[in-house]
N, C-alpha and C positions, 0 to 999 in steps of 0.2 A: 504493500500500500504506500509506504513512504517513498519507494522508488518511483512509483507512478506520479505521486505528488511532486517529487523533485523534477521529473520529466516535464510536468506541467509548468513548474516554475522556470525551468530552463527555456521552455517554449515561449513564455510571455516576455522574458528578457530578449529572446531572439526577435520577437515581433517588434518590440520597441527599437532594437538595434537596426532592424530592416527599415522601419519608417523614418528613423533619424537620418538615414542616408539621403532622403529627399531634401531635408532641411540643410544638410551640409552642402549638397549640390546647389541649392538656392544661394547659400552664402558664397560659394565659389564663383557663381555665374552672375547673379543679379545684385548681390550686395558687395561685390568686389571694390566698388568705388568708395565704400565706407572705410576701407583700410589700405587701399592702394591708389596711386594716381592714374586710374584708368577710367574709361567709359564703360557702361554696361548696356546690354549683356556682354560679358567677357568670358571667352572660352579657353583662354590659354592655360588654365590650371587643370583642364580635363585630361591632359597627358601626364599629369604629375603622379608620383609614387603614391601620394595620399589618395587620389581619386581611384587609382588601381586597387588600393586596399579596401576602399568602399565597395568596389565591385566584387571583391572576394567575400566581404561580409554579406552582400546581397545573395550570393550563392550558398554560403555556409548556413544561412538562416532558413533555407528551404524546408527544413524539417519542422518548423514551428507550427503551422496550421495542421499538418498531418499528425503531429504529436498531440495537439489539443484534442483532435477528433478521435484518435486512437484511445487516449485516456478516457474521454467521455463515453466511448463505446464500451470500454471495460467496466466503468462505473455504472453504466446503464444495466448491465447484467446483474449487478448487485441490487439495483433499484427495482428490477422487474421480477425478482424472485417472489413466488407466491401465486395465488390465483389471478385470473385475468381481471376480475373486478377490482381487486386491490392494486393491480399493476397500473390500470388506467388512472386510478386515483393518485398514485405516486407520480405518474407522468404529468397529470394536471398540476399537482403541487410544484413539480420542478419547473413547468412552463411559467407558472406565476412568478417564481423566483428569477426567471430570466426576462419575462416580458415587461414586468413593472419597472425594473431598472432601465431596460431598453427604451421604454417610452419616455421615462423621465430624462434620460441623457440625450435622447433625440430632441426633445423640447429645449433643453439647455443649450445644445449645440446650435439649434435654429435661432435662439435668442442671441447667442454670441455672434453669429453671422449677420443677424439683422442690425444689431446696435453698433457693430464694428465693420463697416463695409470695406475697410482696408485689410481685412484678414486674408490669409494666403489662399483661401478657398473661393473667394469671390462672394458676391451678393447672393442671397437666397430668395427664390420666389415661392409662392404657395404651392405651385405645381411641383417644384423640385422637392419641397418639404414632404408633400404627400408621397412622391415617388420614393424618397429616402425611407419613409416609415414603412412602406410596403416592401421595398426591395432591400432595405437595410442600410444603404448608403455607406458611410464610414463604419457603421456597426453591423455590416452584412453578416459577420460570423455568428452573431447572436440569433439573427433570424434563421440562418441556416441550421444552427444547432437545435432550435425549436422544431424545425421541420423534421430533423433526424429523430428527435425524441417522440414526435407524433407518430412516426413510422416504426419506432423501435419495438412495440409489442408484436407487430407483424414480422419485422426483420428478425427478431430473436427466435421466433418460431421456425423460420427458415434456417437460421443459423444452427439450430438444434438438429433439424432433420436433413437439410440439403445445404450444408455449409459450402461445399465446393461449387455448387451451382450459384449460390449467392455471391461468393467471392469472384467467380468468373464474370457474372453479370455486372457487378459494380466495377470490376477492372475494365470491362469493355467501355463503360461510360467514361471513365477517366481517360482511357486510350483514345476515345473519339475526340476529346478536347486537345490532347497532345497532337493528334493527327491534324487537327485544324491549324495548329501553330506551324507544324511542318509544311502544311499545304500553303500557308501564307509565305513561308520562307521560300518554297519552290517558285511561287508566283513572283516574288521579288527578284529572285535570281534570274528568272526568265523574262522579266519585264512585263508580265501579264497584269491585268487588273486584279486587285486584291479584295474587291468588294465582297465576294462570296465568303472568303476566309475571314474577313473582318466581321461579317454577320455571325458566322459560326462561333467565333471566339467570344463575341460580346452578347450573345443571345440571352434573353431573360432566363432566370433560374439556372444560369450556367454553372453556378457554384455546386448545384446538385450533381452535375456531371463531373465536375472537377474533383470534388472532395468526398463524395459519399463512400468511396472505396475504403478510406481510412477508418471511418466510423464502423463500417461493416467488419473490417479486420479486428477492430477493438471488441466488437460483440463476439466474434468467433473465438478470439483468444481469451476473452473474459470467461467464456464457458469451458475453456480448456487451459486454465492457468498453469497447472502443474506441467502439462505437456509443453506449453509455450516456454516456461522457465527452463525446462530441461533442454529443449532444442536451442534456445538462444545461448545458454551457458556452454553447451557442447561446441557450438560453432562461433564462439565469441571472438576468437582471434581471426578467423576468416572474415567475420563481419567487420572487424576493425580495419583490416586491410582493404576490404571492399569499400568501406566508408571513405577512407582516405583517397583511394583511386577514383571513385565516382565524384567526389568533391572536386578533384583536379580536372576531371573530364568535363564537368559542368562549367567550370570557369573557362577553360581553354576553348570549349565549343562556343561559349558566349562571345569570346574575343574574336574568334574566326568569323562568326556570323555577323558581328558588328562591323568588322573591317570590310566584309564583302557587301553588306547591304545598308549600313548605318541605321539599322533597326535597334534603337536604344533599348526598347522595352525587353528585347531578348536578353540583354545583359543583366536585368534584374528579375526576369520572369522565372517562375519555378515550374512552368508547364512545358518541360522538355524531358526527354528520356533520361539523361544523366541525373537531373535534379530530382525526378520522381524516384528513381532507384536509390539515390543517395539518401533521401528522406526515409525510405523504408529500411535501408541498411543502418542508418544512424539510430533510429528507434530501437531496432532489434539489438544493436550493439550496446546501447545504453542499458537495456534490460539484461543483456548477457553478462555484463560485469556488475551485477547487483550485489555480489559478495564483496566487492572492492569498496573500502571506505574512502569516499572522496571528501576532501576538505570543503566545508560549506554546504554539505548535502542537506543538513537539517534546516539551514536558512533557505535553501531552494525550495524545500518542502513547504515552509511557511509562506513563501512567495507564491507557490503553486496553489495554496488554498485561497489566496487573494487574487487569483489570476483574472477573474471576471471584472472585479472592480478596477484593477490596473488597466485592463484592456479598455474599459469604458472611459477612463480618465486620461490615458497617456497622450492622446492626440492634443488635448487642451494644454497639457504641460509642455509638450514639444513646441507647440506654436507660441505660447506665452514666453517660454524661456528663450527661444530663438529670436523672437522679435524684440524682447527686452534687451538682449545683448546687442542686437543690431542698432537699437535706438540709443541706449545709454552707455554701452561699453563696446563700441565698434572695433576698438583695437583688439578685443578678444577674438574676433573672427579671423584675424591673421594667423592665430594659432589653431589651425583647423583640427588637429587631433584632439587638443584640449576642448575645443568647442563641441566636437562630436561626442566626446566622452561625457562632458557635462550634460548634454542633452539626454543621453541614454541613462545615466545614473539618476538624474533628477526625475525623469519620467517613470522610473520604477520606484524609487525611494519615496518621493512625495506622495503619490497615490497610496502606497502601502502605509505610510505613517498616518495619513488622513483616515484610512480605514481603521487603524489601531486606535487612534484617538476617539473616533466616533463610537467604536465598540465599547469604550470605557467611560464615555461621557453620558450625560442625560439624554443625548440625542440617539442613544443606542437603539431605541425603538424604530428609528428610521433606517437602520443599517440594512435590513433585508430589502427594503424598498429601493435604496440607493445602489447597493453593491451586490445584491443577490445572496 
């Protein structure tokens, strides 16, 4: 259990690290005139060692969302033990703990964008707000997880009786999205119109196709914990080697594709073959070394318990911290590694501390509404 919570904690840190890359890129391109005698946009730092390290981070964090969903799938097997009637009640209870914070933070984010038109996401219309609530917007993961929980009583029945068929079906869904990305790559290389591939990549409810596989794997493994633990432990060294190799492949593939097509999104995308295999290998490897005592594992477990609240708040902290430095301490942007590190640390630590303070204050009755 602690190992799964630690994996959850590592995943939320990876999510923050991945999103902080965007703000570092903004500082390098659009805020360069705040700490250098240049005009903006300025792209001369995009060939720097630091920017290359950001691209490495983008690839290394590919395990984050798959890990979240894998852990959620495992925990769903615990939640759904018992009769079907009680299972649906537990699902509804879990949905409440997700949807209420989801709705509150959607409203708070909309207010933020409305009162501050200079925010980095632009102005917000009512149509955009309604679409964000339905489709998730920046909080798409919560909406997607709710959908998975709604389907979980059905999926867990299939996981018990036809696990291989369920795994194969969900793998095909993920493979279809990966195929759409490679289709667009082929179109770019051949000079063809990419409209069809663009539609396939951005189609509504695409997250169901992209990520349902990992939740399903969590369900299947959660029903077979001892078998999973034995297999990952037995192959842990092979998994470690595969994880390192696939991470390198994901990075070098991204560089080759970018140099050939200038498709920047491929450099940070996780919907390609090496990244998907890396994510699966990383999760398995982390579980395989469960007997190894890692420094800070208990702290990661605590962060893992607070992962939903950190996820809901970290975008606010990232933007406030980045813009505060840009406005009041522009000299700090020149130290890009320090700027990036500060964004990551503050966006994990500050939400976590706020949750701890709320839990121990008179406002603790609001904790479940705000943070799940």
